[in-house]
PADRENLUM-946279 format. One record per residue (C-alpha): residue in three letters; x, y, z. Coordinates in steps of 0.5 Angstrom, whole numbers, plus 2048, in hexadecimal, padded with zeros to 3 digits. Each point is the difference from the previous one (the first is absolute). Last residue first. Layout:
BEGIN
ALAXYZ;...
This chain:
BEGIN
UNK75781B84C;UNK7FF8017F9;UNK8047FB7FC;UNK8068047FC;UNK7FF7FC7F8;UNK7FD8067FC;UNK7FF806804;UNK8077FF803;UNK8038007F9;UNK7FC8067FE;UNK803805805;UNK8077FD800;UNK8008027F9;UNK8007FA7FA;UNK8068007FC;UNK7FD7F87FC;UNK8057FC7FD;UNK7FC7FA7FC;UNK8037F97FF;UNK7FF7FD7FA;UNK7FC7FA801;UNK7F98047FD;UNK8028017F9;UNK8077FC7FF;UNK8028037F9;UNK7FF808801;UNK800800807;UNK8077FD800;UNK8038067FD;UNK8067FE7FC;UNK8077FF800;UNK8017F97FF;UNK7FA7FE7FD;UNK7FB7FE805;UNK7FD7F97FF;UNK8067FE804;UNK7FC802807;UNK7FA7FC7FF;UNK7F98027FF;UNK7FE7FB7FB;UNK8037FB803;UNK7FF7FA7FD;UNK8087FE7FF;UNK7FF800807;UNK805805804;UNK8077FD803;UNK801806804;UNK7FD807801;UNK802806803;UNK7FE807801;UNK805804802;UNK800808803;UNK804805800;UNK7FD806805;UNK805805801;UNK805802805;UNK7FD803806;UNK803807803;UNK803802807;UNK8087FD7FD;UNK7FD7F9800;UNK7F97FF801;UNK7FE7F8801;UNK7FC7FC7FC;UNK7F98007FD;UNK7FD7FB804;UNK7FC7FB7FC;UNK7F9800802;UNK7F97FC7FF;UNK7FA8037FE;UNK7F87FD801;UNK7FF804807;UNK804805803;UNK801800808;UNK8057FA800;UNK8058067FD;UNK800804806;UNK8057FB804;UNK8058017F9;UNK800807801;UNK7FD8047FA;UNK8028057FC;UNK807801806;UNK8017F87FF;UNK8008027F9;UNK7FB7FD7FB;UNK7FF7FB7FA;UNK7F97FF7FF;UNK7FE7F97FD;UNK7F97FE7FD;UNK7FE7F97FE;UNK7FA7FE7FB;UNK7FE7F97FF;UNK7F98017FF;UNK7FE7FF808;UNK805805802;UNK8087FD800;UNK804801806;UNK8087FF800;UNK8047FB803;UNK7FF7FA7FC;UNK8038047FA;UNK806803802;UNK801807805;UNK8078037FE;UNK804805805;UNK806805800;UNK8047FC7FA;UNK8078037FF;UNK8018037F9;UNK808801803;UNK8008087FF;UNK7F98027FD;UNK7FA7FD7FF;UNK7FE7FE806;UNK7FB7FA7FF;UNK7F87FF802;UNK7FE7F97FE;UNK7FA7FD7FD;UNK7FF7F8800;UNK8007FB7FB;UNK8007F8800;UNK7FF7FA7FC;UNK7FC8047FB;UNK7F97FF7FD;UNK7FE7FA803;UNK8057FF806;UNK7FE807803;UNK7FA8037FD;UNK8028067FD;UNK7FD805804;UNK7FD8077FC;UNK802807802;UNK802805805;UNK806804802;UNK7FE806805;UNK805805801;UNK7FE805806;UNK800808800;UNK802805806;UNK8077FF800;UNK8017FF7F9;UNK8067FB7FE;UNK8017FF7F8;UNK7FE7FA7FC;UNK8037FB7FC;UNK7FD7FA7FD;UNK8037F97FD;UNK7FD7F97FD;UNK8047FB801;UNK8007F97FC;UNK8047F9803;UNK8027FA7FE;UNK8068017FC;UNK802803806;UNK8058077FE;UNK807801804;UNK7FF807800;UNK7FE8057FA;UNK7FD7FA7FC;UNK7F9800801;UNK7FE8077FE;UNK7FA802803;UNK7F98017FD;UNK7FC805802;UNK7FC803806;UNK7FD8077FF;UNK804805806;UNK8068007FC;UNK8067FB7FE;UNK8058047FC;UNK8077FE804;UNK8027FA804;UNK805802805;UNK8077FE7FF;UNK8047FB803;UNK8077FF802;UNK8027F97FF;UNK8027FB806;UNK8077FD800;UNK8027FC805;UNK7F87FE801;UNK7FD801807;UNK7FF7FB806;UNK8007F9801;UNK8057FD804;UNK7FE801807;UNK7F97FD7FE;UNK8037FA7FF;UNK8027FE7F8;UNK7FE7F97FD;UNK8067FC7FF;UNK8038007F9;UNK8017F97FD;UNK8078007FC;UNK8017FB7FB;UNK8078007FB;UNK7FE7FC7FB;UNK8067FC7FD;UNK7FC7FA800;UNK7FB8027FA;UNK7FF808800;UNK804806801;UNK7FD805807;UNK7FB7FE804;UNK7FC804805;UNK7FB7FE804;UNK7FA804804;UNK7FB7FD803;UNK7F9803801;UNK7FD804806;UNK7FD7FC805;UNK7F8803800;UNK7FC8057FE;UNK806805800;UNK7FD806804;UNK8017FC806;UNK7FA7FE805;UNK7FD7FC7FA;UNK7FA8017FB;UNK8058057FC;UNK7FC8057FC;UNK8048007FA;UNK8087FD800;UNK8048037FA;UNK8077FC7FF;UNK8048047FC;UNK8077FE7FC;UNK8048067FE;UNK8067FE7FB;UNK806804800;UNK8048007F9;UNK7FD8077FE;UNK802802807;UNK8058067FF;UNK7FF8027F8;UNK8058007FB;UNK8037FA7FE;UNK7FA7FC7FF;UNK8017FC805;UNK7FD7F97FF;UNK7FA7FC801;UNK7F9803804;UNK7FE7FA802;UNK7F97FB7FD;UNK7FC7FD804;UNK7FE7F87FF;UNK7FB7FE803;UNK7FB8027FB;UNK8037FB7FB;UNK7FF8017F9;UNK8048077FF;UNK8077FC7FE;UNK804803806;UNK8087FF7FF;UNK8008067FC;UNK7FF805804;UNK8047FD807;UNK7FC7FC804;UNK7FB800807;UNK7FD7F9801;UNK7FA800804;UNK7FE7FA805;UNK7F87FE801;UNK7FE7FD806;UNK7F97FD802;UNK7FF7FD807;UNK7FB805802;UNK7FA7FE7FB;UNK8047FB7FA;UNK8067FE7FE;UNK8058027FB;UNK7FF8087FE;UNK8018047F9;UNK7FF807801;UNK7FB8037FB;UNK7FB801806;UNK804803806;UNK8048047FC;UNK8068007FA;UNK8038067FD;UNK8078027FC;UNK8038067FF;UNK7FD806802;UNK8068057FF;UNK801805807;UNK8068047FC;UNK8067FE803;UNK7FD7FA804;UNK7FE7FB7FB;UNK7FA7FD802;UNK7FD7F9802;UNK7F97FF802;UNK7FC7FB806;UNK7FA800801;UNK7FB7FF806;UNK7F9801802;UNK7FA7FF805;UNK8057FE805;UNK8027F9803;UNK8077FF7FB;UNK8007FB7FB;UNK8067FC802;UNK8078017FF;UNK8067FF7FB;UNK8058057FC;UNK8067FE7FC;UNK8058057FE;UNK8047FF7FA;UNK8068007FC;UNK8027FD7F9;UNK8028087FF;UNK800804805;UNK7FA803805;UNK802807803;UNK7FC7FE807;UNK7F9804804;UNK7FC7FD805;UNK7FA804802;UNK7FA7FF804;UNK7F98047FF;UNK7FB801805;UNK7F98027FE;UNK7FA802805;UNK804807801;UNK8008017F8;UNK8078037FE;UNK8018077FD;UNK8078007FE;UNK803801807;UNK7FE7FD807;UNK8067FC800;UNK8027FF807;UNK7FA7FA801;UNK7FC8027FA;UNK8047FC7FD;UNK8057FA801;UNK8077FF7FD;UNK8047FA802;UNK7FC7FC7FD;UNK8057FA802;UNK807800802;UNK8068047FF;UNK7FE805804;UNK806800805;UNK8058007FA;UNK7FE8077FE;UNK8007FE7F9;UNK7F98027FF;UNK7FF7FD7FB;UNK8027FA7FE;UNK8047FD7FB;UNK7FF7FB7FB;UNK8067FF7FD;UNK806804803;UNK8018087FD;UNK8078017FE;UNK803807802;UNK8008077FD;UNK7F88007FD;UNK7FF8077FE;UNK7F9802800;UNK801807803;UNK8027FD806;UNK8017F9801;UNK8057FC805;UNK8007F97FF;UNK8007FB807;UNK7F97FE7FE;UNK7FD8077FF;UNK803806803;UNK7FD8067FF;UNK8008077FF;UNK7FA803800;UNK7FA8017FB;UNK7FC8057FC;UNK7FA7FF7FD;UNK7FC8047FB;
């Protein structure tokens, strides 16, 4: 369940789903005039919540798009491992439409290739053009945000100094058609204009996760059409070390990207630490070993003494105790031929019943066992 605060949307006061004033066409949110710019919301940044991957950046534009109106987004391919753009309905995070660097239609080749996407109200998208994305539609008369479209640009593993992999796409608002159409091109937000959304949901922790990795439901909070998740949860034991093992997907051949992240399944659902595919040590058979440990258990300086194992930080204690480890294992854009893809695991099922060695396995080892197995003898 989500709880919402009183909001101002395009000059209309909305409380308990009742609109008390008309909303203008292509109304941007946030409604702060100082943030009426392109991509005013970015994650993780100030928004470390909902389990973001630390190797990715998420840029958000949100608006109410009335019939006859549209948003045109144009840019070049980010210099990054992967990018995609999706539209959602704000009220329930429902995925409406999606395009990625493979499916988008571009003009030109190489570094000069450009693409243009158009976000239109339902019914205006005939479903034949991947560069046309569907918006949320009209207010349902009850639920706040049912008419707000969230547009999210994801960029994984930027190859530039900034997280976006280059310049952010331009955003143009168009209201009406023909000679009477009103066109407004937004300036890209400056760092001072980027901040959290006006209306942020109160997130509820995931339930049902065990120490055995299972396929998590992807529709909890702005799901990606290209990503599937496995989840596992384990309580903290001071004298034990959590170790995750499995066979690694091959980058680009099996999946475009994979990672393992340690998160906190409380409060804002923040991420603590992530390891992405190319950062992870593999043995001669392609298997990984990742330990999840607090600095109280093994200091960062001492971790170099362990061979053939990588580390994720557990995080810091709160009021003297550590939250459970909540691990998310991601696959992005798996090959249709990859037998170990998370997408082959039914939602709610355990991974090791379906994808064999490619399923991550969580083991709790005593400190003595862990040291005996992995610590280099001095």
